[in-house]
C-alpha positions as CSV (number, residue, x, y, z in Angstrom):
1,X,-9.1,-43.1,-38.0
2,X,-9.9,-46.7,-38.8
3,X,-7.7,-48.1,-41.6
4,X,-9.3,-49.6,-44.7
5,X,-10.0,-53.3,-44.8
6,X,-7.6,-55.3,-47.0
7,X,-7.9,-58.7,-48.8
8,X,-5.6,-60.1,-46.1
9,X,-8.2,-59.1,-43.5
10,X,-10.8,-61.0,-45.4
11,X,-8.5,-64.0,-45.8
12,X,-7.9,-64.1,-42.0
13,X,-11.6,-64.0,-41.2
14,X,-12.5,-66.5,-43.9
15,X,-9.7,-68.9,-43.0
16,X,-8.3,-69.0,-46.6
17,X,-5.3,-67.7,-48.5
18,X,-5.2,-64.2,-49.9
19,X,-5.0,-65.6,-53.4
20,X,-8.3,-67.5,-52.7
21,X,-9.9,-64.2,-51.7
22,X,-8.7,-62.5,-54.9
23,X,-10.1,-65.4,-57.0
24,X,-13.4,-65.4,-55.2
25,X,-13.9,-61.7,-55.6
26,X,-13.2,-62.1,-59.4
27,X,-15.7,-65.0,-59.6
28,X,-13.1,-67.5,-60.5
29,X,-14.5,-71.1,-61.0
30,X,-11.4,-72.3,-59.2
31,X,-13.1,-71.4,-55.9
32,X,-16.3,-73.3,-55.1
33,X,-19.6,-71.3,-54.9
34,X,-20.1,-71.7,-51.2
35,X,-16.6,-70.3,-50.4
36,X,-17.1,-67.4,-52.9
37,X,-20.4,-66.4,-51.3
38,X,-18.8,-66.5,-47.8
39,X,-15.8,-64.4,-48.9
40,X,-18.1,-61.8,-50.6
41,X,-20.3,-61.5,-47.5
42,X,-17.2,-60.8,-45.4
43,X,-16.0,-58.3,-47.9
44,X,-19.4,-56.6,-47.8
45,X,-19.5,-56.6,-43.9
46,X,-16.0,-55.0,-43.9
47,X,-17.1,-52.5,-46.6
48,X,-14.2,-53.7,-48.6
49,X,-13.7,-52.1,-52.1
50,X,-11.5,-53.6,-54.8
51,X,-8.9,-51.2,-55.9
52,X,-9.6,-51.2,-59.7
53,X,-6.3,-49.8,-60.6
54,X,-4.3,-52.4,-58.7
55,X,-6.7,-55.1,-60.0
56,X,-6.1,-54.1,-63.5
57,X,-2.4,-54.1,-63.0
58,X,-2.4,-57.6,-61.5
59,X,-4.5,-58.8,-64.5
60,X,-2.0,-57.5,-67.1
61,X,-0.7,-60.4,-69.0
62,X,2.9,-60.7,-70.1
63,X,1.9,-62.9,-73.0
64,X,4.7,-65.1,-72.0
65,X,4.7,-68.7,-70.6
66,X,7.7,-70.0,-68.6
67,X,9.1,-73.5,-69.1
68,X,11.2,-74.6,-66.1
69,X,13.5,-77.5,-66.9
70,X,15.1,-79.2,-63.9
71,X,18.6,-80.6,-64.2
72,X,19.1,-84.3,-64.8
73,X,22.3,-86.3,-64.5
74,X,23.5,-86.9,-68.1
75,X,26.6,-88.2,-69.8
76,X,27.2,-84.8,-71.5
77,X,27.1,-81.2,-70.3
78,X,23.4,-80.6,-71.2
79,X,21.9,-81.9,-67.9
80,X,18.7,-82.4,-69.9
81,X,17.1,-85.8,-70.4
82,X,16.9,-86.5,-74.1
83,X,13.2,-87.3,-73.7
84,X,12.4,-83.7,-72.9
85,X,14.3,-82.3,-75.9
86,X,11.6,-83.3,-78.3
87,X,8.9,-82.1,-75.9
88,X,10.6,-78.7,-75.7
89,X,10.2,-78.3,-79.5
90,X,6.5,-79.1,-79.3
91,X,6.0,-76.7,-76.4
92,X,7.8,-74.0,-78.3
93,X,5.6,-74.4,-81.4
94,X,2.4,-74.6,-79.4
95,X,3.3,-71.5,-77.5
96,X,4.0,-69.5,-80.6
97,X,0.8,-70.7,-82.3
98,X,-1.1,-69.4,-79.3
99,X,0.5,-65.9,-79.7
100,X,2.7,-66.2,-76.6
101,X,6.5,-66.0,-76.1
102,X,8.2,-68.8,-74.2
103,X,10.8,-68.2,-71.5
104,X,12.9,-71.3,-71.0
105,X,14.7,-71.4,-67.6
106,X,17.0,-74.1,-66.4
107,X,16.6,-74.8,-62.7
108,X,18.2,-76.7,-59.9
109,X,15.6,-78.4,-57.6
110,X,17.5,-76.9,-54.6
111,X,17.0,-73.3,-55.8
112,X,14.1,-71.1,-54.8
113,X,12.6,-71.1,-58.3
114,X,9.1,-71.1,-56.9
115,X,9.6,-67.6,-55.4
116,X,11.0,-66.0,-58.5
117,X,7.6,-65.8,-60.2
118,X,5.5,-64.8,-57.2
119,X,5.0,-61.1,-58.1
120,X,7.4,-60.7,-60.9
121,X,5.0,-60.8,-63.8
122,X,7.7,-62.6,-65.7
123,X,5.2,-65.1,-67.0
124,X,1.4,-65.7,-67.0
125,X,2.0,-69.4,-66.1
126,X,4.5,-72.1,-65.6
127,X,5.2,-75.5,-67.2
128,X,7.4,-77.8,-65.1
129,X,9.5,-80.6,-66.8
130,X,11.9,-83.1,-65.3
131,X,10.7,-82.5,-61.7
132,X,12.4,-85.5,-60.1
133,X,11.2,-86.9,-56.8
134,X,8.0,-85.1,-55.6
135,X,9.2,-85.1,-52.0
136,X,12.1,-82.8,-53.0
137,X,9.8,-79.9,-54.1
138,X,6.4,-80.6,-52.4
139,X,6.7,-77.4,-50.4
140,X,7.5,-75.3,-53.5
141,X,4.5,-76.6,-55.4
142,X,2.3,-75.8,-52.5
143,X,3.7,-72.3,-52.4
144,X,2.9,-71.9,-56.1
145,X,-0.6,-72.9,-55.5
146,X,-1.0,-70.7,-52.4
147,X,0.2,-67.6,-54.3
148,X,-2.2,-68.2,-57.1
149,X,0.4,-69.1,-59.8
150,X,-1.0,-70.9,-62.8
151,X,1.2,-73.9,-63.4
152,X,1.2,-77.4,-64.9
153,X,3.6,-80.2,-64.5
154,X,4.6,-83.1,-66.7
155,X,4.3,-86.3,-64.7
156,X,2.1,-88.9,-63.1
157,X,-1.2,-87.5,-61.7
158,X,-1.5,-88.1,-58.0
159,X,-4.1,-86.8,-55.5
160,X,-1.2,-85.9,-53.2
161,X,0.4,-83.5,-55.8
162,X,-0.8,-79.9,-55.8
163,X,-1.8,-78.5,-59.2
164,X,-2.6,-80.2,-62.5
165,X,-0.6,-83.0,-64.1
166,X,-0.4,-84.1,-67.7
167,X,1.4,-87.4,-68.2
168,X,1.4,-90.8,-69.9
169,X,-0.1,-94.0,-68.6
170,X,3.0,-95.6,-67.4
171,X,1.3,-98.6,-65.8
172,X,-0.2,-99.5,-69.2
173,X,3.2,-98.9,-70.9
174,X,4.8,-101.4,-68.5
175,X,2.0,-103.9,-69.3
176,X,2.3,-103.5,-73.0
177,X,6.1,-104.1,-73.3
178,X,6.1,-107.0,-70.8
179,X,3.1,-108.7,-72.3
180,X,4.9,-108.7,-75.7
181,X,8.0,-110.4,-74.2
182,X,5.8,-113.0,-72.6
183,X,3.9,-113.5,-75.8
184,X,7.0,-114.3,-77.8
185,X,8.1,-116.8,-75.2
186,X,10.4,-115.2,-72.6
187,X,10.1,-116.8,-69.2
188,X,12.5,-115.2,-66.8
189,X,12.9,-111.5,-66.2
190,X,14.8,-108.6,-64.6
191,X,13.7,-105.0,-64.2
192,X,16.1,-102.0,-64.0
193,X,14.8,-98.7,-62.5
194,X,13.8,-97.2,-59.2
195,X,10.5,-98.8,-58.1
196,X,9.5,-96.8,-55.0
197,X,7.4,-93.7,-54.3
198,X,10.3,-91.3,-54.9
199,X,10.1,-92.2,-58.7
200,X,6.3,-92.4,-59.4
201,X,6.7,-92.9,-63.2
202,X,9.3,-95.6,-62.9
203,X,7.2,-97.3,-60.2
204,X,4.1,-97.3,-62.4
205,X,6.1,-99.0,-65.1
206,X,7.4,-101.5,-62.7
207,X,3.9,-102.2,-61.3
208,X,2.6,-102.7,-64.9
209,X,5.5,-105.1,-65.5
210,X,4.8,-107.1,-62.3
211,X,1.1,-107.3,-63.1
212,X,1.9,-109.1,-66.3
213,X,4.3,-111.5,-64.4
214,X,1.5,-112.3,-62.0
215,X,-1.2,-112.8,-64.6
216,X,1.0,-114.9,-66.7
217,X,1.6,-117.2,-63.6
218,X,5.3,-116.8,-63.9
219,X,7.5,-117.0,-60.8
220,X,7.4,-113.5,-59.4
221,X,9.9,-114.4,-56.7
222,X,12.5,-115.1,-59.4
223,X,12.3,-111.5,-60.8
224,X,15.3,-109.5,-60.1
225,X,14.9,-105.7,-59.6
226,X,17.8,-103.2,-59.5
227,X,17.4,-99.6,-58.7
228,X,18.7,-97.1,-61.3
229,X,18.1,-93.5,-62.3
230,X,17.8,-92.7,-66.0
231,X,21.4,-92.9,-67.1
232,X,23.4,-95.2,-69.2
233,X,26.0,-95.7,-66.4
234,X,23.3,-96.8,-63.9
235,X,21.9,-99.2,-66.5
236,X,25.3,-100.6,-67.2
237,X,26.1,-101.2,-63.5
238,X,22.7,-102.7,-62.7
239,X,23.0,-105.1,-65.7
240,X,26.4,-106.2,-64.6
241,X,25.1,-107.0,-61.1
242,X,22.2,-109.0,-62.6
243,X,24.3,-111.0,-65.0
244,X,26.9,-111.8,-62.4
245,X,24.3,-113.8,-60.5
246,X,22.3,-115.3,-63.4
247,X,21.1,-114.7,-66.9
248,X,17.3,-113.8,-67.4
249,X,15.7,-114.2,-70.8
250,X,14.8,-110.5,-70.8
251,X,15.7,-107.2,-69.0
252,X,13.0,-104.6,-68.9
253,X,14.4,-101.1,-68.4
254,X,12.5,-98.1,-67.1
255,X,14.1,-95.8,-69.7
256,X,15.9,-96.0,-73.0
257,X,19.0,-94.6,-71.5
258,X,19.0,-97.4,-68.9
259,X,18.5,-99.9,-71.7
260,X,21.5,-98.5,-73.6
261,X,23.7,-99.1,-70.6
262,X,22.3,-102.6,-70.1
263,X,23.0,-103.5,-73.7
264,X,26.6,-102.3,-73.3
265,X,27.0,-104.4,-70.1
266,X,25.6,-107.5,-71.8
267,X,28.0,-107.2,-74.7
268,X,30.9,-106.5,-72.4
269,X,30.3,-110.0,-70.7
270,X,30.4,-111.7,-74.1
271,X,26.6,-112.1,-74.5
272,X,24.5,-111.0,-77.5
273,X,21.3,-109.0,-77.7
274,X,18.7,-110.4,-78.3
275,X,20.1,-113.9,-78.8
276,X,21.2,-114.4,-75.2
277,X,19.3,-111.6,-73.4
278,X,16.4,-109.5,-74.7
279,X,16.4,-105.8,-73.7
280,X,13.5,-103.4,-73.8
281,X,13.4,-99.6,-72.9
282,X,10.9,-96.9,-72.4
283,X,10.5,-93.3,-73.9
284,X,11.4,-94.0,-77.6
285,X,14.2,-91.3,-77.6
286,X,15.7,-90.8,-81.1
287,X,18.8,-92.9,-80.4
288,X,16.7,-96.0,-79.6
289,X,15.8,-96.5,-83.3
290,X,19.3,-96.1,-84.6
291,X,21.2,-98.1,-82.0
292,X,23.3,-101.0,-83.3
293,X,20.4,-103.2,-82.1
294,X,17.3,-101.1,-82.5
295,X,15.5,-100.9,-79.2
296,X,12.0,-102.2,-78.5
297,X,10.5,-99.5,-76.3
298,X,7.3,-97.5,-75.3
299,X,6.5,-94.3,-77.1
300,X,5.1,-91.3,-75.3
301,X,3.7,-88.8,-77.8
302,X,5.9,-85.8,-77.1
303,X,4.2,-83.6,-79.7
304,X,0.8,-84.2,-78.2
305,X,2.2,-83.7,-74.7
306,X,3.6,-80.3,-75.5
307,X,0.3,-79.2,-77.1
308,X,-1.7,-80.4,-74.1
309,X,0.6,-78.7,-71.6
310,X,0.3,-75.4,-73.4
311,X,-3.5,-75.6,-74.2
312,X,-4.3,-76.5,-70.6
313,X,-2.0,-73.9,-69.1
314,X,-3.8,-71.3,-71.2
315,X,-7.1,-72.5,-69.8
316,X,-5.8,-72.2,-66.3
317,X,-4.7,-68.6,-67.0
318,X,-8.2,-67.8,-68.3
319,X,-9.8,-69.4,-65.1
320,X,-11.2,-72.3,-66.9
321,X,-11.5,-75.7,-65.3
322,X,-8.7,-78.1,-66.0
323,X,-8.2,-81.7,-64.9
324,X,-5.3,-84.2,-64.8
325,X,-4.9,-86.1,-68.1
326,X,-3.1,-89.4,-68.9
327,X,-2.1,-90.0,-72.6
328,X,-2.1,-93.6,-73.9
329,X,1.3,-95.1,-74.6
330,X,2.3,-97.0,-77.7
331,X,4.5,-100.1,-78.0
332,X,7.3,-99.9,-80.6
333,X,8.6,-103.3,-81.5
334,X,12.2,-103.5,-82.8
335,X,15.0,-106.1,-82.8
336,X,16.2,-105.9,-79.2
337,X,13.4,-108.1,-77.7
338,X,14.1,-111.1,-80.0
339,X,12.1,-114.2,-80.4
340,X,12.4,-117.5,-78.6
341,X,11.4,-120.9,-79.7
């Protein structure tokens, strides 16, 4: 007796994934019309019938969203970047307003977190925060997409990244803060923060910074760049290296935590902020406003970010079309950038 055709048989003949077959047979707009028609014709030829009971079981919603926070190096035991704490509050409120529960899970990038949600029905969709270097988890995102998991990530949109990204325009943020420093008379600069493809958000901030240097016809060759992850200790060490070889007018930091470390280094060498060296950060975390020298920084609207992440994830869950989105940044001017004559 010939066995009944399965969705895996259709996937093999169509040259697509099983999740794509499931989407096509349920008329999901996530599959283009040509592919849907081809898959439906193969199903018809194989006399394939959808198991309504199994289909209904798969379509049962848990009314739960999952927020996966990835660990960050921090000076305390939280291992959560302070920037994400305010976003966590916004996501929680937006999830509750939509009538969903929120499952918060703390993950290590080395764990197989992508597999936990494959058929577990723990959550209807995932939000990923603090993802780190894309190369560290590229395979896992591809697996999420292959298995049909609805997910969004906070970060820089990139055509190489599977899935949908909601982020902030980091290039423009780098432009805004650097242009302000140039406008008030600063001439020589250093930048602290990783500036390669492994840190796309920091790199975009650096690229925005360098674009202003070039357009202002300042000496780009004199710019000092030091790698650093988003910790105070890295900011401190990088600033010490910079100041041991020279004293720029201003140090542009890829995050507020880096900037806090840089300020501590400047003071440890007997200099004053901003009289001797101006310092600017990025993120506008709460401590930046209340530091001994309030920090000029770039604000990313974490309330809007949380609302957008939840709203767009719910659209994905409902098979609606969703696209990448970049929020505009806002320059926050405080005392740390100073003024020169």
